[in-house]
C-alpha positions as a LaTeX table, in Angstrom:
\begin{tabular}{lrrr}
\hline
Residue & $x$ (\AA) & $y$ (\AA) & $z$ (\AA) \\
\hline
Met1 & 20.10 & 12.48 & 13.93 \\
Thr2 & 19.62 & 13.48 & 10.07 \\
Phe3 & 16.29 & 14.71 & 9.49 \\
Val4 & 15.01 & 14.93 & 5.65 \\
Arg5 & 11.89 & 17.04 & 4.55 \\
Val6 & 8.86 & 14.67 & 3.54 \\
Cys7 & 6.05 & 17.01 & 3.06 \\
Gly8 & 4.63 & 20.38 & 4.00 \\
Leu9 & 2.55 & 20.46 & 7.05 \\
Ser10 & $-0.06$ & 22.49 & 4.63 \\
Glu11 & $-0.21$ & 19.28 & 2.38 \\
Leu12 & $-1.45$ & 17.00 & 5.59 \\
Glu13 & $-5.00$ & 17.03 & 5.96 \\
Glu14 & $-6.49$ & 15.86 & 9.66 \\
Asp15 & $-6.36$ & 12.21 & 10.04 \\
Thr16 & $-5.61$ & 11.30 & 6.58 \\
Pro17 & $-2.29$ & 9.47 & 6.29 \\
Lys18 & $-0.10$ & 10.42 & 3.43 \\
Arg19 & 2.75 & 8.01 & 2.35 \\
Val20 & 6.14 & 9.11 & 1.29 \\
Glu21 & 9.28 & 7.48 & 0.32 \\
Leu22 & 12.57 & 8.36 & 2.77 \\
Asp23 & 15.21 & 6.44 & 1.49 \\
Gly24 & 13.41 & 3.78 & 0.12 \\
Thr25 & 11.73 & 3.26 & 3.40 \\
Pro26 & 8.02 & 3.70 & 3.16 \\
Val27 & 6.64 & 6.04 & 5.87 \\
Ser28 & 2.82 & 7.07 & 6.90 \\
Val29 & 2.88 & 10.59 & 8.03 \\
Val30 & $-0.12$ & 11.73 & 10.03 \\
Arg31 & $-1.44$ & 14.83 & 11.26 \\
Thr32 & $-3.63$ & 14.24 & 14.45 \\
Glu33 & $-4.75$ & 15.42 & 17.61 \\
Gly34 & $-2.48$ & 18.60 & 16.99 \\
Glu35 & 0.42 & 16.49 & 16.48 \\
Val36 & 2.55 & 15.06 & 13.32 \\
Phe37 & 3.45 & 11.27 & 13.39 \\
Ala38 & 5.67 & 9.22 & 11.16 \\
Ile39 & 5.49 & 5.53 & 11.12 \\
Asn40 & 6.39 & 2.61 & 9.04 \\
Asp41 & 3.90 & 2.52 & 6.34 \\
Ile42 & 3.99 & $-1.31$ & 6.08 \\
Cys43 & 1.73 & $-3.62$ & 8.43 \\
Ser44 & 3.47 & $-5.96$ & 10.31 \\
His45 & 1.06 & $-8.75$ & 10.05 \\
Ala46 & $-0.12$ & $-8.38$ & 6.06 \\
Asn47 & 2.67 & $-6.38$ & 4.33 \\
Val48 & 0.11 & $-4.12$ & 3.23 \\
Ser49 & 0.14 & $-0.33$ & 3.16 \\
Leu50 & $-0.80$ & 1.48 & 6.46 \\
Ser51 & $-1.61$ & 4.98 & 5.15 \\
Glu52 & $-4.53$ & 3.23 & 3.00 \\
Gly53 & $-6.07$ & 2.98 & 6.29 \\
Glu54 & $-8.28$ & 5.08 & 8.80 \\
Val55 & $-6.94$ & 7.18 & 11.55 \\
Asp56 & $-8.76$ & 7.37 & 15.05 \\
Asp57 & $-7.83$ & 8.22 & 18.58 \\
Cys58 & $-4.16$ & 8.45 & 17.61 \\
His59 & $-3.92$ & 5.06 & 16.08 \\
Ile60 & $-4.04$ & 3.67 & 12.69 \\
Glu61 & $-5.94$ & 1.06 & 11.33 \\
Cys62 & $-4.78$ & $-1.59$ & 8.58 \\
Trp63 & $-7.53$ & $-1.66$ & 5.75 \\
Leu64 & $-7.10$ & $-5.50$ & 5.50 \\
His65 & $-7.39$ & $-7.35$ & 8.61 \\
Gly66 & $-8.20$ & $-4.43$ & 10.89 \\
Ser67 & $-4.90$ & $-4.49$ & 13.12 \\
Arg68 & $-4.56$ & $-1.06$ & 14.83 \\
Phe69 & $-1.21$ & 0.46 & 15.57 \\
Asp70 & $-0.36$ & 3.49 & 18.32 \\
Leu71 & 1.19 & 6.07 & 16.36 \\
Arg72 & 3.12 & 7.14 & 19.09 \\
Ser73 & 4.78 & 3.94 & 19.96 \\
Gly74 & 3.98 & 1.43 & 16.87 \\
Lys75 & 2.69 & $-1.29$ & 18.94 \\
Pro76 & $-0.10$ & $-3.11$ & 17.84 \\
Asp77 & $-3.79$ & $-3.04$ & 20.10 \\
Ala78 & $-5.77$ & $-5.35$ & 17.80 \\
Leu79 & $-5.32$ & $-8.56$ & 16.30 \\
Pro80 & $-4.27$ & $-10.03$ & 14.15 \\
Ala81 & $-0.80$ & $-8.01$ & 14.50 \\
Thr82 & 1.42 & $-8.58$ & 17.08 \\
Arg83 & 4.72 & $-7.07$ & 16.60 \\
Pro84 & 4.76 & $-3.59$ & 16.23 \\
Val85 & 5.82 & $-1.31$ & 13.42 \\
Pro86 & 8.69 & 1.19 & 13.45 \\
Val87 & 7.99 & 4.83 & 14.63 \\
Tyr88 & 10.31 & 7.84 & 13.50 \\
Pro89 & 11.09 & 11.13 & 15.00 \\
Val90 & 9.32 & 13.91 & 13.61 \\
Lys91 & 10.35 & 17.79 & 13.63 \\
Ile92 & 8.32 & 20.82 & 12.24 \\
Glu93 & 10.16 & 23.70 & 10.86 \\
Gly94 & 7.75 & 26.38 & 9.61 \\
Asp95 & 5.63 & 24.41 & 6.94 \\
Asp96 & 8.19 & 21.61 & 6.67 \\
Val97 & 7.58 & 18.40 & 8.01 \\
Leu98 & 10.82 & 17.01 & 8.53 \\
Val99 & 11.61 & 12.98 & 9.74 \\
Ser100 & 14.58 & 10.84 & 10.69 \\
Leu101 & 14.75 & 7.05 & 9.95 \\
Thr102 & 16.26 & 6.83 & 13.09 \\
Gln103 & 13.69 & 4.98 & 15.55 \\
Glu104 & 12.62 & 6.26 & 18.69 \\
Ser105 & 12.66 & 4.12 & 21.67 \\
\hline
\end{tabular}
């Protein structure tokens, strides 16, 4: 599994998604509840950026229609989205946030 540095841990504000591009894939990196998560940045319902939404209780909410996705699994728990979005493994090394595009199972 290949991990790539996407940002510094110190660049991430609590509960504020940060959009990054990793090999052309839009990824939302989120620091919340003492952990860092990486989730595909495109809502499975409306094809808009999830990083423009709000984070609460380890979920990210799509700003357009209100679908909520679990940052740990990518599964939606609020309609209208019914399909999950990919989540990616994250490693922290010092101040570096590293992400692999290999999906977690």
